[in-house]
N, C-alpha and C positions, 0 to 999 in steps of 0.2 A: 224647471229647477235649474238654477245657474251652476255652471261648472267652474266658474272663476273663483280663485282663492280670494278670501277676504283681504282687502287692502288695509294695511296698517298705516297709521299716521306716523311720520318720522318723530323721533324723540325731540323734545325741545332742544334747540341749539344745533340740530342736525338738519336744518331746513335749508333749502336752496334760496339764498338771498344774496343780492349784490352788495359789494363793498362800497358803501356810499362815500366814504372818505377818499377812496381811490378815484371814484367818479368825479368828485369835486376837485381833486388834484389834477385830473385830466383837463380841467377847464383853464388851468394856468400852464405856464411853460410852453406857450405856443411855438416858441423858437425850436422846440424839439420835434416838431412835425408829428410823425406817426408813433414816436416813442412815448409810451405812457408809463405810469407807475407799475403796471403789470409786467413790463419788459425789464425794468431796472435791475432786479437781483441777478439776472443771468446774461444781461446784454453784452458785457465785455467778453465773457466766455464764448458766447455764440458768435460774436464778431471774430474772435480768434479762430474758431473752428471754420467759419466761412472763409476767412483769408487763407487758411491752409488749403481748403478745397479749391479756392480760386487759383492758388499756385499749382495745384495738381492739374486742374483743367488747362491752364496755360502751357504747362509742360507737355500735356497730352496733345494740344494743338501743334506744338513744335515737332513732336515726335511723328505724328500722323503726316504733317506736311513734309518732313524730311523723307519719310517712307514714300509718299506720293511722288516726289520728284526723283527718287533714286531706285524705285522698284524696276526690276528687269526680269525678263523671262517670258515663257509662253503665256501664262495666265496674268501677267502683270498689268496690261492695260485696264482690264476690268477691275482688278483689285486696287490698283493705284487710284482709279477714279473713286472707288469706295473709301479709300483712305482720306481723300479730300472731303468727301461727304461727312465722314466722321470728324475730321478737323473742324469743319464749319459748325457741326452740332456741338462739339466741345467748346468752341468759341462762344456759341450762344449760351451754353451753361455758364461760362465765365462771366458773360455780361449780366446774366440774371443774378448770379452771386454778388457781383459788384454792386448792382442796384440794391439788393437787400442789405448789404453792408452799409451803404449810404443811408438807406431808410432807417436803419438802427442807430444812426448818428456816428458811425465809424468811417474810417477811410480805407477804401480798397487798396491793398498793397500789390502793386504791379512791379515792384522793384526787381529788375533783372538780376541783381546781385544776390538776392535771397530766394529766388524762385525754386531752384533745384533743392535747396536746403529745406524748404517748407513743404515741398511736394511729397505726397504719399507715393506717387508713381515715379518711375525713372525714365529718363531720356534714353533713346536707343539709336545707335548708328549702324545697325546691321545693314548689310547689302544683299543678303540672301532673303528671298521672298518669304520662305517658310519661317525663317528667324524673325522677320518683321511681324508676321502674323502672330507668332508666339509672344513676342514682346508686347504687342498691342493687347493680346488676350490677357496676359499677366496684368497689365495696367488696368484693363477694364475690371478684372476680378478684384484687384486692390481697390478700385473706386467703388465697386459694389459693396465690399466689406466696410470701407470707411463711411460711405453714405448710410449703410444700415446701422452702424454704430452711432453715427451722429443723430439719426432719427430716434434711436432708442434713448440717447442722452437727452435730447431736447424734449421729447415726449410732448407733454401739454404746456411746457414752459413758454413756447412760442409757436403757436399753431400755423402762422403764416410761413415761417421758416421751415417747419416740418413738412408742410405741403409742397413747398419748393423743392426740398431735398427728395421727397418721395417721387416727384415728377422727374427729376434728373436721374434718380436711381432706375426708374423704368427705362429710360433711354440707354443707360449703361448696361442694363441687362440685355436689351435688344442687341447692342453692339457685341457683347460677349457671345451671344448665341450665333450671331453672324460670323464672327471670327472663328468660332469652334467649327462651324460648317465648312469654312474655307480650308481648314487644316485637313479635312477629309478628302478634298478635291485632288 
């Protein structure tokens, strides 16, 4: 005797079928590269979100590098070295975001004049090691929140961008945990 529930057929019109007109549209517009009709409704909004995230990552690179070069104190050599590791990882995030912006047919905005205005995180000039760690932890927490919101907003609208943001979010969470632990030392 089978314990499986009987399977219902979907109601007419609720079947999983591909949009043939969108598939046919994807055969043209070759100059758009990876951008297909599926991306079109949200493309500009996603590019804006990604450019703001790019600004945030670049400000974080600058903040971590400043802290790397100005950290002083008993624990500073080890932590300063980690600040540079974080700076390099943030730079990698920026590169990945810029690549995705380009794939979507946008232009990555590296303008120094607008970086701090578009960034979700702040630059910090602290000279005290504990203040540096706190400033970086605040920035990582801001990044975690903004990436989480971006992932929710994008949802299924752009699965490639969503996966990219989820990957970066994972790194940011690791950074925050590490910084939290340094505050205990």
